[in-house]
C-alpha positions as CSV (number, residue, x, y, z in Angstrom):
1,M,0.0,0.1,0.1
2,S,1.6,3.4,-1.0
3,F,1.5,6.5,1.3
4,Q,-1.3,8.9,0.6
5,Y,-1.7,12.4,1.3
6,K,-5.2,11.9,2.9
7,N,-6.6,15.5,4.6
8,V,-2.7,16.8,4.9
9,Y,-4.3,19.9,2.8
10,W,-6.1,20.9,5.9
11,L,-2.6,21.5,8.0
12,W,-2.4,25.0,6.4
13,L,-5.3,25.5,8.8
14,S,-3.6,24.6,11.8
15,A,-0.5,26.5,10.6
16,A,-2.3,29.5,10.4
17,I,-4.1,28.8,14.0
18,I,-0.6,28.5,15.3
19,V,0.6,31.8,13.8
20,L,-2.6,33.7,14.8
21,D,-2.3,32.6,18.2
22,Q,1.4,33.2,18.5
23,I,1.2,36.8,17.4
24,T,-1.8,38.0,19.2
25,K,-0.3,36.3,22.6
26,Q,3.2,37.9,21.7
27,L,1.3,41.1,21.1
28,V,-0.2,41.3,24.6
29,V,2.9,39.8,26.4
30,K,4.6,43.2,24.8
31,N,1.8,45.6,25.5
32,F,0.1,44.2,28.7
33,A,1.5,43.7,32.4
34,E,0.3,40.3,34.0
35,F,-3.4,41.2,35.2
36,E,-3.6,44.4,33.1
37,R,-6.8,45.0,31.5
38,M,-8.2,47.2,28.6
39,V,-11.8,47.8,28.4
40,L,-13.4,46.9,24.7
41,T,-17.0,46.7,25.1
42,P,-19.6,46.6,28.1
43,F,-18.6,42.7,27.8
44,L,-15.3,42.2,26.6
45,N,-11.9,43.2,27.9
46,L,-8.6,42.4,26.7
47,C,-6.1,41.4,29.6
48,R,-3.1,39.4,30.6
49,V,-3.4,36.3,32.5
50,H,-1.1,33.4,32.9
51,N,-2.8,29.9,32.9
52,T,-0.4,27.1,34.5
53,G,-3.0,24.6,34.4
54,A,-5.1,23.0,31.5
55,A,-8.6,24.3,30.8
56,F,-10.2,26.7,33.5
57,S,-6.8,26.3,35.4
58,M,-7.6,22.4,36.2
59,M,-4.4,20.6,37.5
60,S,-2.4,23.8,37.8
61,E,0.1,22.0,39.8
62,L,1.3,19.8,37.3
63,P,4.7,20.8,36.0
64,P,4.6,22.7,32.4
65,M,6.2,19.9,30.9
66,A,3.6,17.4,31.7
67,F,1.2,19.4,29.5
68,V,3.4,19.8,26.6
69,L,3.9,15.7,26.9
70,L,0.2,15.5,26.8
71,G,-0.3,18.3,24.0
72,T,2.0,16.5,22.1
73,V,0.4,13.1,22.3
74,V,-2.9,14.7,21.4
75,S,-1.7,16.2,18.5
76,V,0.1,13.1,17.2
77,G,-3.1,11.3,17.6
78,I,-5.1,13.9,16.1
79,L,-2.4,13.3,13.1
80,V,-3.0,9.8,12.9
81,W,-6.7,10.3,13.0
82,M,-6.8,12.8,10.3
83,R,-5.1,10.6,8.2
84,A,-7.5,7.7,9.0
85,N,-10.3,10.2,8.2
86,P,-11.8,9.7,4.7
87,S,-11.1,12.8,2.4
88,S,-14.7,13.1,1.8
89,Q,-15.3,13.8,5.7
90,R,-14.4,17.9,5.3
91,L,-16.1,18.6,8.4
92,V,-14.2,16.1,10.5
93,A,-10.9,17.1,8.7
94,V,-11.4,21.0,9.3
95,A,-12.6,19.9,13.1
96,L,-9.3,18.2,13.7
97,A,-7.0,20.8,12.0
98,L,-8.6,23.8,14.4
99,I,-7.9,21.3,17.3
100,L,-4.5,20.4,16.0
101,G,-3.8,24.1,15.5
102,G,-5.1,25.2,19.3
103,A,-3.3,22.2,20.9
104,L,-0.2,23.4,19.3
105,G,-0.4,26.9,20.0
106,N,-0.7,25.9,23.7
107,V,1.9,23.9,23.6
108,I,4.3,26.1,22.3
109,D,3.3,28.6,25.4
110,R,3.8,26.1,27.8
111,A,7.1,24.8,26.1
112,T,8.7,28.2,25.8
113,R,7.0,30.3,28.9
114,G,6.0,27.7,31.3
115,H,2.4,28.7,31.0
116,V,-0.4,29.8,28.4
117,V,-1.0,33.4,27.9
118,D,-4.9,34.1,27.6
119,F,-6.0,37.3,27.0
120,I,-9.6,37.6,25.9
121,D,-11.9,38.2,29.0
122,F,-15.9,37.7,28.3
123,Y,-18.1,38.8,30.9
124,V,-21.9,39.5,31.7
125,G,-22.3,42.0,34.5
126,T,-19.8,40.5,37.6
127,W,-19.8,37.0,36.1
128,H,-16.6,36.4,34.1
129,F,-15.9,33.6,32.0
130,P,-12.3,32.2,32.3
131,A,-9.9,34.2,29.9
132,F,-9.0,32.7,26.7
133,N,-6.9,33.2,23.6
134,V,-7.3,32.3,19.8
135,A,-6.0,28.7,20.4
136,D,-8.6,27.9,22.6
137,I,-11.5,29.4,20.3
138,A,-9.9,27.0,17.7
139,I,-10.3,24.1,20.0
140,S,-13.6,24.8,21.0
141,F,-14.8,25.2,17.4
142,G,-13.1,22.2,16.3
143,A,-15.0,20.0,19.2
144,A,-18.1,21.8,18.1
145,F,-17.7,20.8,14.6
146,L,-16.9,17.5,15.6
147,I,-20.2,17.3,17.8
148,L,-22.1,19.2,14.8
149,D,-20.6,15.9,12.5
150,M,-21.7,13.1,15.0
151,L,-25.2,14.6,14.7
152,L,-25.5,14.8,11.1
153,D,-24.2,11.1,10.8
154,L,-27.2,10.4,13.1
155,R,-29.6,12.2,11.2
156,R,-28.1,10.7,7.7
157,G,-28.5,7.0,9.6
158,K,-32.0,7.6,10.7
159,M,-32.9,9.1,7.2
160,A,-31.3,6.1,5.6
161,A,-32.9,3.7,7.9
162,T,-36.4,5.2,7.0
163,S,-35.9,5.2,3.3
164,Q,-34.9,1.4,3.3
165,K,-38.5,0.6,5.2
């Protein structure tokens, strides 16, 4: 069996996410002190916070290299999944490319800074969603696209079952 470049063309999206993520984080690091905040709208601030844990700062007691290792393993798993994914399943390929770009964007932070730089602060009144960054947005959209694809598969399966009756 010869090697096929299945879904490799979606890696441009991963690369774009990594570049955008790192550029925005570098701009924040250069222009904001930690915890400094700039109000943009009545519900959105730019700020600079350092996340030493996983999502929502969970497991922040773990060393940064544990997250680098985990992110690297997850990224390799995503690449294997992308390789196995049929080229016709574009939504899955896009989802995986977004998750890969986001994961590697945060891995770069942990490997170079020892923490992830978060800077988007969304809030309503006094309730603040945990600060996040471009990589987190890509991961969230990628996960949402995977869920959407699963729901579409369920719908297609139901439609195929009813048409066979």
